Every structure is written in structure tokens, then in C-alpha cells.
ZAMARGU-4260 file (C-alpha; in steps of 0.2 Angstrom, whole numbers, plus 5000, padded with zeros to 4 digits):
<rodrens>
0) 5000/5001/4998 | 5012/5012/5005 | 5032/5011/4999 | 5044/5004/5010 | 5057/5014/5018
5) 5073/5013/5030 | 5064/5017/5044 | 5065/5005/5060 | 5054/4991/5060 | 5048/4996/5077
10) 5041/5011/5071 | 5055/5024/5081 | 5052/5041/5078 | 5066/5050/5078 | 5066/5068/5082
15) 5078/5081/5091 | 5089/5066/5094 | 5081/5055/5101 | 5072/5040/5097 | 5055/5037/5104
20) 5043/5023/5102 | 5026/5028/5091 | 5015/5021/5078 | 5020/5003/5075 | 5002/4998/5081
25) 4995/5008/5071 | 5006/5004/5057 | 4999/4987/5057 | 4983/4990/5058 | 4984/5000/5041
30) 4993/4987/5033 | 4977/4974/5038 | 4965/4986/5032 | 4975/4988/5013 | 4976/4967/5016
35) 4958/4966/5017 | 4953/4978/5005 | 4967/4970/4990 | 4960/4951/4995 | 4944/4956/4992
40) 4948/4967/4976 | 4958/4952/4969 | 4942/4939/4972 | 4933/4951/4961 | 4922/4958/4974
45) 4917/4976/4979 | 4929/4980/4990 | 4922/4990/5006 | 4927/4999/5023 | 4916/4998/5039
50) 4916/5018/5046 | 4909/5020/5064 | 4897/5031/5062 | 4901/5050/5072 | 4885/5058/5074
55) 4872/5062/5089 | 4862/5046/5084 | 4875/5034/5088 | 4882/5044/5103 | 4874/5039/5122
60) 4881/5041/5139 | 4886/5028/5149 | 4881/5032/5167 | 4893/5020/5176 | 4909/5027/5169
65) 4900/5046/5167 | 4908/5047/5147 | 4899/5049/5130 | 4902/5034/5121 | 4902/5028/5103
70) 4890/5016/5100 | 4890/5002/5085 | 4883/5008/5070 | 4893/5011/5054 | 4892/5015/5037
75) 4898/5004/5023 | 4909/5015/5010 | 4911/5005/4994 | 4920/5005/4980 | 4908/5003/4965
80) 4898/5014/4972 | 4898/5029/4961 | 4893/5039/4977 | 4903/5033/4989 | 4918/5028/4977
85) 4928/5044/4980 | 4928/5044/5000 | 4935/5027/4996 | 4948/5032/4988 | 4952/5048/5000
90) 4951/5035/5014 | 4964/5025/5006 | 4975/5040/5003 | 4975/5044/5021 | 4978/5029/5026
95) 4994/5026/5015 | 4999/5043/5018 | 4998/5041/5037 | 5008/5024/5033 | 5023/5033/5025
100) 5024/5046/5039 | 5027/5032/5053 | 5039/5022/5042 | 5048/5035/5039 | 5047/5042/5057
105) 5041/5059/5052 | 5026/5069/5058 | 5014/5081/5048 | 5000/5094/5051 | 4984/5091/5047
110) 4986/5105/5033 | 5003/5095/5029 | 4994/5077/5026 | 4979/5086/5015 | 4995/5092/5002
115) 5004/5075/5005 | 4987/5066/4996 | 4982/5077/4985 | 4987/5075/4968 | 4976/5076/4950
120) 4972/5058/4946 | 4980/5051/4931 | 4973/5055/4915 | 4957/5067/4920 | 4958/5085/4928
125) 4951/5078/4945 | 4960/5081/4960 | 4960/5069/4974 | 4954/5081/4987 | 4947/5100/4982
130) 4953/5106/4999 | 4954/5103/5017 | 4936/5101/5020 | 4936/5086/5013 | 4953/5080/5021
135) 4950/5083/5039 | 4933/5070/5041 | 4943/5056/5034 | 4956/5060/5046 | 4944/5057/5059
140) 4935/5044/5051 | 4952/5035/5049 | 4952/5037/5069 | 4938/5029/5073 | 4939/5013/5059
145) 4956/5011/5068 | 4954/5015/5086 | 4967/5025/5087 | 4972/5041/5090 | 4975/5056/5077
150) 4993/5058/5086 | 4997/5039/5081 | 4994/5043/5064 | 5010/5055/5066 | 4997/5069/5063
155) 4997/5084/5074 | 4985/5099/5072 | 4989/5119/5076 | 4998/5121/5095 | 4984/5130/5106
160) 4986/5132/5122 | 4998/5138/5137 | 5005/5130/5154 | 5013/5135/5169 | 5017/5130/5187
165) 5024/5118/5199 | 5029/5104/5188 | 5043/5098/5179 | 5042/5089/5164 | 5052/5081/5152
170) 5048/5087/5131 | 5056/5075/5118 | 5069/5074/5127 | 5073/5092/5135 | 5068/5095/5153
175) 5057/5110/5155 | 5052/5117/5172 | 5037/5125/5171 | 5040/5137/5185 | 5050/5146/5175
180) 5042/5150/5159 | 5040/5169/5160 | 5024/5177/5154 | 5023/5167/5138 | 5020/5151/5148
185) 5024/5133/5140 | 5016/5133/5123 | 5006/5116/5126 | 5009/5104/5108 | 4995/5094/5099
190) 5006/5078/5103 | 5005/5074/5123 | 5009/5058/5124 | 5019/5048/5137 | 5032/5044/5122
195) 5032/5063/5120 | 5031/5072/5137 | 5036/5062/5154 | 5032/5070/5170 | 5046/5071/5182
200) 5045/5083/5198 | 5027/5088/5202 | 5024/5100/5220 | 5006/5107/5212 | 4990/5100/5222
205) 4976/5102/5209 | 4976/5112/5190 | 4966/5126/5185 | 4962/5127/5169 | 4954/5144/5162
210) 4945/5147/5145 | 4955/5160/5138 | 4972/5166/5137 | 4969/5183/5144 | 4961/5176/5159
215) 4977/5166/5161 | 4989/5179/5158 | 4981/5189/5175 | 4984/5173/5185 | 5003/5171/5179
220) 5007/5188/5180 | 5000/5186/5198 | 5010/5171/5202 | 4994/5161/5207 | 5002/5145/5202
225) 5015/5149/5215 | 5002/5154/5229 | 4993/5141/5229 | 5005/5128/5224 | 4994/5124/5205
230) 4996/5122/5188 | 4991/5134/5176 | 4983/5129/5158 | 4970/5138/5147 | 4963/5132/5131
235) 4958/5146/5121 | 4942/5145/5123 | 4936/5125/5117 | 4953/5118/5122 | 4959/5107/5108
240) 4962/5088/5109 | 4981/5091/5115 | 4976/5101/5130 | 4963/5090/5136 | 4973/5074/5133
245) 4986/5084/5142 | 4973/5088/5156 | 4967/5070/5155 | 4985/5064/5160 | 4988/5075/5172
250) 4972/5069/5182 | 4973/5052/5180 | 4993/5049/5180 | 4998/5062/5195 | 4980/5061/5203
255) 4978/5082/5201 | 4960/5087/5203 | 4954/5097/5189 | 4945/5113/5191 | 4937/5124/5177
260) 4936/5143/5177 | 4927/5146/5164 | 4913/5161/5158 | 4896/5164/5163 | 4885/5159/5146
265) 4881/5144/5137 | 4900/5142/5129 | 4907/5140/5146 | 4894/5128/5153 | 4897/5116/5134
270) 4916/5117/5137 | 4915/5112/5153 | 4905/5097/5146 | 4916/5093/5135 | 4931/5091/5147
275) 4921/5082/5159 | 4911/5070/5149 | 4920/5072/5131 | 4912/5079/5115 | 4899/5071/5105
280) 4910/5074/5088 | 4926/5064/5097 | 4916/5054/5107 | 4927/5036/5101 | 4940/5047/5113
285) 4930/5049/5129 | 4939/5035/5136 | 4956/5045/5133 | 4952/5062/5136 | 4935/5064/5147
290) 4938/5070/5167 | 4922/5065/5175 | 4928/5072/5192 | 4930/5089/5184 | 4925/5103/5194
295) 4916/5121/5187 | 4923/5133/5195 | 4917/5147/5182 | 4906/5162/5184 | 4890/5159/5193
300) 4873/5165/5187 | 4874/5171/5205 | 4890/5181/5203 | 4881/5198/5198 | 4873/5200/5215
305) 4886/5191/5225 | 4901/5198/5219 | 4892/5215/5219 | 4895/5218/5200 | 4888/5232/5191
310) 4878/5234/5174 | 4892/5238/5165 | 4897/5221/5165 | 4881/5211/5158 | 4881/5206/5140
315) 4862/5202/5134 | 4857/5184/5127 | 4854/5181/5112 | 4841/5166/5106 | 4856/5155/5102
320) 4861/5157/5120 | 4845/5154/5125 | 4842/5140/5113 | 4859/5132/5119 | 4856/5134/5136
325) 4840/5123/5135 | 4847/5109/5125 | 4862/5108/5140 | 4851/5105/5151 | 4843/5091/5144
330) 4860/5084/5143 | 4857/5066/5153 | 4874/5072/5164 | 4867/5088/5168 | 4847/5084/5169
335) 4846/5079/5184 | 4857/5089/5193 | 4846/5103/5204 | 4860/5114/5206 | 4866/5112/5187
340) 4848/5116/5184 | 4846/5131/5195 | 4862/5139/5187 | 4855/5139/5168 | 4838/5141/5175
345) 4845/5158/5183 | 4856/5164/5168 | 4839/5162/5155 | 4829/5172/5171 | 4844/5185/5173
350) 4842/5190/5153 | 4862/5192/5152 | 4879/5183/5154 | 4895/5187/5158 | 4915/5185/5157
355) 4926/5180/5168 | 4937/5197/5163 | 4920/5205/5171 | 4929/5204/5187 | 4942/5217/5184
360) 4927/5231/5189 | 4930/5224/5205 | 4950/5227/5204 | 4961/5222/5190 | 4964/5205/5203
365) 4949/5202/5212 | 4947/5185/5203 | 4966/5178/5206 | 4965/5186/5224 | 4948/5186/5231
370) 4937/5174/5220 | 4946/5160/5215 | 4953/5157/5233 | 4935/5159/5241 | 4929/5148/5229
375) 4942/5134/5232 | 4942/5138/5250 | 4923/5135/5253 | 4921/5124/5240 | 4911/5131/5231
380) 4909/5125/5213 | 4897/5114/5204 | 4901/5096/5197
</rodrens>
């Protein structure tokens, strides 16, 4: 399927002079996938791929494990079906390109993989991919079909997110003290698996994850992580997979509680839901990303009165906010929780939402010196 290379047969990736193991099992799965297609085609039958359906209809909530999980429903992608032949071809191209990366001991960005697999089909003016919007879903299809992380395909996304705090890590052989990261912090990479990032000296007692970089900068400048012995992370809004995966590892490997400081709006509620239970689109990865014990330490609908805020911080909710809030209230993991129902009801009754930054109206460091320390001391959070 993919051309052979001189890379080590055990799938080791050489980066920065250090050999790390990643991809051997995934490469074997791709070989098996290709062999099955070749066998069927050799028997003059219609080659087909069964791709698990990534949609709400095939997602359920596992109450025992407290995470979203993907069901068993699949869609068959046939080569001899005119409506499916192109996607079948694209799936095999992406698989072949990923196998090349693994064999060569290299990684590529999602966009890089798109260009690697894109070309004109011989004898035609047709392109294998018109744009990246075609290749991105195929990568996710391949992940779920192979039951492999995107990172195990040697594919990474753009870095997004920062970290600082009382922890020393080893990143691809380099020792990094997260206590000495200056104002910019450590950029959380897309691939954070144990063969790339290892946890070394940890003195932190918990992780505070904040929604946005502006809030993170306030906490970092005030050295909140030093005063309260924690690790401080941010994900630039909806946290990318690398950040979620890292939070999962910090919680499960270092046994650190995860507290989420998010905005008082349906988007903040949703971000918490994704961190806690997983997302519908990535339900197949919930067991490696979701953190059911994560706590919501975000701004609450009662805080307008409790913190003595003024009308200047109010942001009117729109029809989209109302619809999303009602939808979230019906989630299986929220609908039976009285405190969450009260929170959402009060948001709708208030008729406005608030950002964490609104606490600056009290004082520049109110959120770091009073609001969060008091919430933590009183264990005043939503679960």
C-alpha cells in the first residue's frame, strides 16, 4: 500500500536526536486494512470499508463511567458505489500517507497531510481532494475505524494552549521547568503522549484550567500557581485535543484535581461539558480525554449580586444562547443535577451572561486574590 522506507521496523520516531516509540500498532492496523481490500479486490468482489458513524444518533451517555461513548452503528463505504467511490479512495490515500509518515519516522500537520495526499488523478483533471474540508473528516474517519488516536497516525494540529506551574516535564528529551516560563508560558503541543512528554518533579496540588489566554495571563502575572501550589492551563476557548489529553494525563497519572474557570454563558457550560464527559464528535476518544471528576469553578449566574457587580458587565443573551442553554439543561449528565438546573434557570431568568474578565471591574486582581481562592476554600463549585 505504502512504499517501504529505511525507518526502524519497530516504528520508532527520531526527533531531536532521541528515538521514541509511536505508531507500530497503528501501522499494523493500516497494513491489515490494505490487505483486506487487496484480498477482496483480488477475488473480483466489491472492496468496502466499515466506518463507525460519528453523529449524535450513534452516541450515548455511559452513566456508570460518566462519559460519552460511541455506539456500534457503522456506514459501509463501497468502492463500486458511484456515490461512495471518491471517499473510499480518499480514505485509502490518507491511510497510505499516514503509513508513510510512520515508516519514515516523521510527523505532519493536518494541513500537511492534506497536501501529501492531494494530486491530480492520472488522465483526468480531477483532484483527489478539492480542499482541506474534504481531508479533515477522512482523518477522523480513519481514527475511529482503526481505533487509534490522530497522534498515533503521526498527525498533529496547530498548537493552542499554555501551561505554567509547579511541575517539571521532559519534552522530547528536553527537561523543562514550568516554574520558569516567563510571561508567555509553555506552549502545549498537539501531541502530548507519554513517549513525547513525561512528568518529572511535581509539587502541585491541583490544576486550574481557564477558558482564555487573557485570564490565564492575569493568573500567571499574579503568580497564582506559585502562591496556591498548582498548575495553570488554558485552551484558547474550546480546548483542543492536545490540551484535553494533557489535562486527562495530569488528572489520571498525577492524581491532580481539575478545576475549570469558565465564562457564565452557555459556551462556558459547554466547554465544561466537553472536558468532563467528552464531545459528541469525538465520543470515540472519551475514554482517553474525558475527566468525569472535573469541577466547574466558573463564573456563576448568582455572581452578579454575590460579587456586587454593576450593569456594565452584563451581556444580553440572544436566541442562540437561550436555545443552547435549554439544550445543555437536557443533557443526560446535567438533567438530574439540581444545582446545574438552578444555574441554567437563573442564567435565563437574568437575561444576560458574563465573562470572567468582568471581575476586573472590582479590581485588577480580584479574580486571582479573592474570587478563586474563596471558591476553592469553600469548595464552592458545580459538579
